[in-house]
C-alpha positions in Angstrom: 239.5 -28.4 127.8 236.8 -29.7 130.0 237.0 -29.1 133.8 236.0 -32.0 136.0 234.9 -31.8 139.6 236.9 -34.3 141.7 233.9 -35.0 144.0 231.4 -36.2 141.6 228.4 -34.6 140.0 226.4 -34.0 143.2 229.3 -32.2 144.8 229.9 -30.3 141.6 226.3 -29.1 141.6 226.5 -28.1 145.2 229.7 -26.1 144.5 228.0 -24.3 141.7 225.0 -23.6 143.9 227.1 -22.3 146.7 229.2 -20.1 144.3 226.0 -18.7 142.8 224.5 -18.1 146.2 227.6 -16.2 147.4 227.5 -14.1 144.2 223.9 -13.4 144.7 224.4 -12.4 148.4 227.3 -10.2 147.4 225.3 -8.5 144.7 222.3 -8.2 147.0 224.4 -6.6 149.7 225.9 -4.2 147.2 222.6 -3.2 145.5 219.6 -3.5 147.9 216.1 -3.2 146.5 213.2 -1.4 148.0 211.8 -3.5 150.8 215.1 -5.3 151.5 216.5 -5.5 155.0 220.1 -6.0 156.3 220.3 -7.5 159.8 223.2 -7.7 162.3 223.0 -9.7 165.6 224.2 -8.6 168.9 224.0 -9.2 172.7 223.2 -6.7 175.3 224.1 -7.3 179.0 221.6 -6.3 181.7 222.5 -4.9 185.1 221.9 -8.3 186.7 224.6 -9.8 184.4 222.1 -11.7 182.1 222.6 -11.5 178.3 219.8 -10.7 175.9 220.2 -11.3 172.1 218.9 -8.7 169.7 218.8 -7.9 166.0 219.5 -4.5 164.6 219.2 -3.6 161.0 218.4 -1.4 158.1 215.2 -1.3 156.0 215.7 0.1 152.5 212.8 2.2 151.2 212.2 4.7 148.4 212.9 8.2 149.5 209.8 9.4 147.5 207.3 6.6 147.2 205.5 8.5 144.5 208.5 8.4 142.1 209.5 5.2 140.3 213.1 6.5 140.0 213.5 7.5 143.6 216.8 6.8 145.4 216.7 4.3 148.3 217.3 5.4 151.9 217.8 3.5 155.0 215.5 3.3 158.0 216.9 1.8 161.2 215.1 -0.9 163.2 215.7 -3.4 165.9 214.0 -6.6 167.1 213.9 -8.3 170.5 212.4 -11.8 170.1 210.1 -13.2 172.8 211.6 -15.7 175.1 209.1 -18.2 173.9 206.3 -18.1 171.3 203.2 -16.5 172.7 200.9 -16.6 169.6 200.5 -12.8 170.0 201.3 -10.4 167.1 204.6 -8.6 167.4 204.5 -5.2 169.0 205.9 -2.4 166.7 207.1 0.4 169.0 207.0 3.8 167.2 209.0 6.6 168.7 207.9 10.2 169.0 209.2 13.5 167.8 209.2 13.7 164.9 213.0 13.3 165.2 213.4 11.0 168.1 216.2 8.5 167.4 216.2 5.6 169.9 218.4 2.8 168.7 221.3 4.0 170.8 219.6 2.2 173.6 221.6 -0.8 172.7 224.8 1.1 173.5 223.7 1.3 177.1 226.0 4.2 177.8 223.5 6.7 179.3 220.8 6.3 182.0 218.2 7.2 179.4 219.4 4.4 177.1 219.4 1.8 179.9 215.9 2.9 181.0 214.6 2.6 177.4 216.2 -0.8 177.0 214.8 -2.1 180.3 211.4 -0.9 179.1 211.7 -2.8 175.9 212.8 -6.0 177.6 209.6 -6.0 179.7 207.7 -7.0 176.5 209.4 -10.4 176.5 206.2 -12.1 177.8 204.0 -10.4 175.2 205.7 -11.3 172.0 208.4 -10.1 169.6 209.2 -6.4 170.0 210.2 -4.4 166.8 211.4 -0.8 167.1 211.5 1.3 163.9 213.0 4.7 163.6 211.8 7.6 161.3 213.0 8.1 157.8 215.2 11.2 157.7 216.3 10.8 161.3 217.8 7.4 162.0 221.1 6.0 163.1 221.0 3.4 160.3 220.4 5.9 157.6 220.5 9.7 157.3 219.9 12.4 159.9 218.7 15.4 157.9 219.6 18.6 159.7 220.4 22.2 158.9 221.9 24.9 161.1 219.3 27.4 162.2 220.9 30.8 162.4 221.1 32.8 165.6 218.1 35.1 166.4 218.8 38.7 167.3 219.1 39.6 171.0 218.2 43.2 170.8 214.5 42.8 170.1 211.7 40.5 171.5 210.5 37.5 169.5 207.5 38.0 167.2 205.2 35.8 165.2 206.2 37.6 162.1 209.9 37.1 162.7 209.4 33.4 163.6 207.4 32.8 160.5 210.0 34.5 158.3 212.8 32.4 159.9 210.8 29.2 159.3 210.3 30.2 155.6 214.1 30.9 155.3 214.9 27.5 156.9 212.6 25.8 154.4 214.4 27.4 151.5 217.8 26.7 153.0 216.9 23.1 153.6 216.0 22.6 149.9 219.2 24.4 148.7 221.4 22.4 151.1 220.0 19.0 149.9 220.1 19.1 146.1 220.5 15.4 145.7 217.7 14.5 148.1 213.9 14.5 147.4 212.6 16.2 150.6 209.0 15.9 149.3 209.1 12.2 150.3 209.3 12.8 154.1 205.6 12.6 155.0 203.7 10.7 157.7 202.1 8.6 155.0 205.5 7.5 153.9 206.4 6.7 157.5 203.3 4.5 157.7 204.4 2.6 154.5 207.8 2.1 156.1 206.1 0.2 158.9 204.2 -1.9 156.5 207.4 -2.7 154.5 209.2 -3.7 157.7 206.3 -5.9 158.7 206.4 -7.7 155.4 210.2 -8.0 155.4 210.2 -9.6 158.8 207.4 -12.0 157.8 204.6 -10.9 160.1 200.9 -11.0 159.0 199.6 -8.6 161.6 201.1 -6.3 164.2 200.2 -4.4 167.3 201.2 -0.7 167.6 202.7 1.0 170.6 203.6 4.7 170.7 203.2 8.1 172.4 202.9 11.6 171.2 204.0 11.7 167.5 204.3 7.9 167.9 200.5 7.8 168.4 199.9 10.1 165.4 202.2 7.8 163.3 200.1 4.8 164.6 196.9 6.5 163.5 198.5 7.0 160.0 199.3 3.3 159.9 195.7 2.4 160.9 194.4 4.8 158.3 196.5 3.4 155.5 196.6 -0.3 156.4 193.9 -1.2 158.9 194.0 -4.8 157.9 197.5 -5.3 159.3 196.8 -3.8 162.8 195.6 -6.2 165.5 195.5 -3.7 168.3 197.2 -0.6 169.6 198.3 1.0 172.9 198.9 4.7 172.6 199.5 7.6 175.0 199.8 11.4 174.8 197.4 11.2 172.0 197.9 13.3 168.8 195.1 12.7 166.3 195.9 13.3 162.6 194.1 16.6 162.5 195.4 17.7 165.9 199.0 18.2 165.1 198.6 21.8 166.4 197.2 22.1 169.9 194.2 24.3 170.8 195.3 27.2 173.0 192.2 27.0 175.3 192.8 23.3 175.9 196.4 23.9 176.9 195.3 26.8 179.1 192.8 24.5 180.8 195.6 22.0 181.5 197.6 24.8 183.2 194.6 25.6 185.3 194.5 22.0 186.5 198.1 22.2 187.6 197.5 25.6 189.2 194.6 24.2 191.2 197.0 22.0 193.2 199.8 24.5 193.2 197.6 27.1 194.9 197.1 24.7 197.8 200.8 24.0 198.3 202.1 25.3 201.6 205.6 25.9 200.3 204.3 28.2 197.5 201.7 29.9 199.6 203.9 32.8 200.8 204.7 33.7 197.1 201.2 33.5 195.7 199.4 36.8 194.9 195.7 37.2 195.5 194.0 35.0 192.9 196.7 32.5 192.9 199.0 31.3 190.1 196.6 32.1 187.2 196.3 35.6 188.5 200.1 35.9 188.3 200.0 34.6 184.7 197.4 37.2 183.7 199.5 40.0 185.4 202.6 38.8 183.4 200.6 38.8 180.2 199.6 42.4 180.7 203.1 43.4 181.8 204.8 41.9 178.7 202.1 43.1 176.3 202.8 46.6 177.6 206.6 46.6 177.2 209.5 44.1 176.8 212.2 43.7 179.4 216.0 43.9 179.0 217.9 41.4 181.0 221.7 41.2 181.3 222.8 37.6 181.5 226.2 35.7 181.4 226.5 33.3 178.5 228.2 29.9 178.5 231.3 31.7 177.2 231.4 33.9 180.3 230.5 37.0 178.4 227.7 39.3 179.6 225.0 39.9 177.1 221.7 41.8 177.2 218.6 40.1 175.8 215.2 41.6 175.1 212.2 39.5 176.1 208.6 40.2 175.3 205.1 38.8 175.2 205.7 36.1 172.6 208.8 35.0 174.5 206.8 34.8 177.7 204.0 32.8 176.1 206.4 30.3 174.6 208.3 29.9 177.8 205.1 29.6 179.8 204.0 26.6 177.8 207.5 25.0 177.5 208.1 25.2 181.3 204.7 23.8 182.1 205.9 20.4 180.8 207.6 20.1 184.2 204.6 20.6 186.5 206.7 20.4 189.7 208.9 23.4 188.8 206.4 25.4 186.6 204.8 27.4 189.5 208.2 28.5 190.7 209.0 29.7 187.1 205.8 31.7 187.0 206.3 33.3 190.4 209.9 34.1 189.7 208.9 36.2 186.7 206.0 37.7 188.7 208.5 39.1 191.2 210.9 40.3 188.6 213.5 37.5 188.8 214.1 37.0 185.1 217.7 35.8 185.1 217.1 32.0 184.7 214.5 32.6 182.0 216.8 35.0 180.2 219.7 32.5 180.3 217.5 29.8 178.7 216.2 32.3 176.1 219.8 33.3 175.3 220.7 29.6 174.6 217.6 29.2 172.4 218.5 32.2 170.3 222.0 30.8 169.4 222.6 29.1 166.1 221.9 25.4 166.5 221.1 22.2 164.6 217.5 21.9 163.3 216.0 18.6 162.5 214.2 18.7 159.1 211.9 15.8 159.7 209.8 17.8 162.1 208.6 20.6 159.8 208.6 18.3 156.7 206.1 16.0 158.4 204.1 18.6 160.4 203.6 21.1 157.6 202.6 18.3 155.3 200.0 16.9 157.7 198.9 20.4 158.6 195.3 20.8 159.7 191.8 21.0 158.1 190.4 24.4 157.3 187.9 24.1 160.1 190.6 23.2 162.6 192.8 26.1 161.5 189.9 28.5 161.8 189.4 27.3 165.4 193.1 27.6 166.2 193.4 31.2 165.0 190.2 32.3 166.7 190.5 30.4 169.9 189.6 32.3 173.1 193.0 31.7 174.7 195.0 33.1 171.8 195.5 36.4 173.7 197.0 34.4 176.6 199.1 31.8 174.9 199.6 33.3 171.5 199.9 31.6 168.1 203.6 30.6 168.0 202.6 26.9 168.3 201.0 26.9 164.9 201.2 30.0 162.8 204.9 29.8 161.8 204.3 26.3 160.4 200.9 26.9 158.9 202.1 30.1 157.1 205.3 28.5 155.9 203.8 25.2 154.7 203.9 26.3 151.0 207.6 26.7 151.3 208.3 23.2 152.6 208.5 20.6 149.8 206.3 17.9 151.3 202.7 17.8 149.8 199.6 18.5 151.8 198.1 15.2 153.0 194.5 16.4 152.4 191.4 16.5 154.5 190.4 12.9 153.8 193.6 11.7 155.3 193.3 14.0 158.3 189.6 13.3 159.1 188.4 11.4 162.1 187.1 8.0 160.9 185.5 5.2 162.8 187.6 2.1 163.2 187.0 -1.4 164.7 190.6 -1.8 165.7 190.8 -2.4 169.5 192.8 0.4 171.1 193.8 1.5 174.5 194.5 5.2 174.9 196.3 6.6 178.0 196.5 10.3 178.6 197.5 12.6 181.5 195.3 15.6 182.3 198.5 17.6 183.1 199.8 17.1 179.6 200.7 20.5 178.1 202.1 19.1 174.9 199.0 17.2 173.8 196.0 18.2 175.9 193.5 15.6 177.3 190.8 16.7 174.8 192.9 15.1 172.1 192.3 11.7 173.6 188.6 12.2 174.4 187.9 13.3 170.8 189.8 10.4 169.2 188.3 7.8 171.5 184.8 8.4 170.2 185.9 6.9 166.9 187.0 3.6 168.3 183.9 1.6 169.4 186.3 -1.2 170.6 188.5 1.3 172.4 189.2 2.1 176.0 190.6 5.3 177.5 192.5 5.8 180.8 192.7 9.3 182.2 195.7 9.8 184.4 195.0 12.7 186.8 198.2 14.7 187.3 199.9 12.7 184.5 202.1 14.6 182.1 203.3 14.0 178.5 204.7 10.6 179.3 204.6 7.1 177.8 202.0 4.5 178.8 204.0 2.6 181.4 205.4 5.7 183.1 201.9 7.0 183.4 200.9 3.8 185.1 204.1 3.6 187.2 202.2 3.3 190.5 199.7 0.8 189.2 201.3 -2.7 188.6 197.9 -4.3 188.0 197.1 -1.9 185.3 200.5 -2.4 183.7 200.0 -6.1 183.7 196.6 -5.6 182.1 198.2 -3.6 179.3 200.5 -6.5 178.6 197.6 -8.8 178.7 195.7 -6.6 176.2 198.7 -6.7 173.8 198.8 -10.5 174.1 195.1 -11.2 173.8 193.2 -8.1 172.9 191.1 -8.3 176.1 190.4 -4.9 177.7 189.3 -6.3 181.0 190.9 -5.3 184.4 191.8 -1.9 183.0 190.6 1.2 185.0 189.0 4.2 183.4 191.1 6.6 185.5 194.1 6.7 187.7 195.1 9.5 190.2 198.7 10.2 190.9 199.8 11.9 194.1 200.2 15.7 194.3 203.9 16.4 193.5 206.2 18.3 195.8 206.3 21.6 194.0 209.6 23.5 193.9 209.7 26.9 195.4 211.4 30.0 193.9 215.1 30.4 194.6 214.6 33.6 196.7 212.9 34.4 199.9 209.2 35.1 199.8 208.0 38.7 200.1 207.2 40.1 203.4 203.5 39.5 204.4 202.5 43.1 203.9 203.8 43.1 200.3 202.6 39.6 199.3 200.7 39.9 196.1 202.4 43.1 195.0 204.4 42.3 191.9 207.7 44.0 191.0 207.7 45.5 187.5 211.5 45.8 187.0 
């Protein structure tokens, strides 16, 4: 029996086409292919009551780009379209970390989320803004984590113990993920994810915007696909071969902070002869001589005793320096034997806690060149800052499944891509020398040194310079580097003072040892 369409042959053809299209869409949604995207639309409401449409979606990519039979994984992204066409390439905003997930900004539930969203909305006059998360740690895909076991409290930390713990984590990560190919989580694969998203969204060329690991990720994109990058604005610079920071350069950053802290009237009664750096050297000698035992109350209300030594001090010294305003008070508190606050933080850090796998997977794979590693291990400031910032990862790299990226990938290479690099000279996470070294390889580049700037994003570094911020937006629109300063000086911060009375004048400069 022959079926006839009641609306004629044209209508019948349309019905067949529509049915086929629906079947195709259904199959497509059920079985995405590498490079496919799935997009949802939403609206976010600003504080002033205005509504801003956005797109949020998932990019499907091979977990291991070197394997033709690799499973697909999802990578989250979002797009805010420009209010009107500008002719400028879209800005691809690459978050830091590795392991910083940012798409919760559209929930708007926290002050940090609202601040991030407000920052993204400021690009409306530049062009489309595309935010892409990292494979292995994304709200639209998987968050690869493992629980790091608690560290013992009855002994100080050591490089040997930290390295052994990192090796154990690598082996546990592989065992806990038998259906996943962890060897695919490299910075090169992240760069290819950016290129796949560019292609899926229909863009020929893009601009890059990122800080810290976001800058390193951007360098990887420029290394792998220079033809797609129109320009880049990067901050807190982390070159491909500088994933591990040079101790002497970090120590020089601390000295710049100490120079201002030593002139602070509030800190003056606490400072020993020789100032803050003399206090640090005294503490180094103290903890090298013997660890300290500190009784501290945990979050559960129970009293515990924790043993802290030289490696603990070196790690805390660097970590606390990220907050320059409170760092001098931290140093001086330890100098006068007030170890309670430090011990409480250390107690929390030694508890079992989630551990993001994307960090060591990427970092141990990128590693460092043999020459850079030699410099790291033999740097003059190793006795002062130690080797915890690089030895556990370097010595455990063979146990992590991601392959070594190789010296050719890591090497500094000249590039004609116009770039703007912004870096604070109080940055103790990525020292200023990172930017100065990288800038020499960009003949069309420009660097801005922000005196007293920390490990912050570009626009926060330029928070007191509206003309410079406007010039950055202009650069993203046109590629013009005019009207940009070479340096900016922030005001001296109001340093916090220790939470105890200063010593009597006759004992000032005499440190307690208990």
